[in-house]
Steps between C-alpha positions, in 0.01 A plus 500: 500500500594606154394833361304455178459869418468598136391149408252498214268204462188378328235327712366162390319419824445684828304410812420864560314447828811344660738751342289796617482374859877449521563840342274664762702334776823632350356848450137605509567823312419517130569822312203616294621839376766766520606857431816639348594858586728684263661838567588704194721801555535774237762766528422859374795719416469875462780725390486860602716730307574841642710787399677668783651842475760575759803707567766354709697772670514685167776258399283368226147509399320254291199288432483159648266234360431228741285191508311369797346148493205400715407132540153381610395140548142393431396168655223302339349187658354230278308209651457185296279218620547138392318174560673188626351178365487226762509186287544136593860523377578793732362319803667170406832679445519590869454132588777405255731761653460333839537144368807281535637408157601136517656241271473213750317437826796409720474803730131576449262477794131419487294816468768704325394731221695382194540560128644228277619602152561287190239233575365263233144398588319188387149373566476217752202332333403607149199267463345640815541860388345449158198325650451765765527783246235328289258500793590847627443648152147361492569210265228288665257780581140380486595133481284284727575160651270227358242398758565806716241749379598863548853417616761712319838327473676832436384635838623183665851541364506872576434413865786249501737751339460774761826398671680394182848633431755453223804315630833580338858383542790738465865438420759757603787588270822316592330311784367147553237620748140528386218731602128436533239777472126520446260757355133495608256463212281801429192472281565847362871547446781399732774649281590857413487671160309216328781250562414132538662225705686378190688833479672416829682209340672707231845617606606586853299683764554636851300376799415727793356350816541360850723197547310218675756221518504157330189303404401215268270552202220291649475751785321737261155344458161637401135392491509425127775242547333353807168432327648363179726266701201389706302425185791308348534283811130418493529396137800284586315324783202434274724349233676275750174372646350410159802331348653226713767429241668837553814458704573746778856540372365666188398803703816626653502856635698610196245359257212651691661842506584500130184339361218584737604833647612716208494809724697370798825683568811304409618341822874522435582514873725799439525794738426837343563846638153650531446873448174663601470699181445875496588568136662369184681765300718527193807720539529770236850593385538850359797543258766723654498754216122538533525529876753781469283692255 
């Protein structure tokens, strides 16, 4: 595993519950404070000057001025306390340190903790997202269905969206392989620092998560898609039964998907490398001259 120490990053998205659990398995110790002890030593120098009168065997007599130096050392202890902030970035950083930095998935096993840099993300289905955001932001709040007294359509869609997740494709730099990830929808805020899902599609990002092998896009389904597909099929059957002149060949699977199911995932039959997402971050590069002070 690569060591990612001293890596600075900005968090776009983090599944903090998953990150925290993995961090606790790696180490369940979180520093919350500390003390620095400084020893200051001060040297005191005293000079004693004496005048000695002496006669040495009457060969000479004289006055001798001598200096005597006395050194003392005073030790002073200073204790400084400091607070360690345990932020999401600090906890996530330990996960990143233990992650395998990969550029392809050739030697990557299912369940490995990985980080993939230089990924361009794109939304799998834009029409679906815009519709879902309209409902989740209360765009139809208070709207009632005609003939269904007291039935709130906004509550209906909120129930269907409980398991909804954004589905995004990712392309790795200098690689033909593609990644698939999802982010569960939150009715408050699923992204950090007031970012939105559209911010993920600007520039390159890094993905941190657990590698889960290859899947197809249609594997990732939700209740919202299921019910709108069910309603579209019912409408199709009604149309066929009331118009005998409609030819069956007019309703190929491709036509149905494009015209009647605007929210169905694109069934391109491709295999994508699926990552159970822990976080999406943006690497921060500090200029060398700034880093050196």
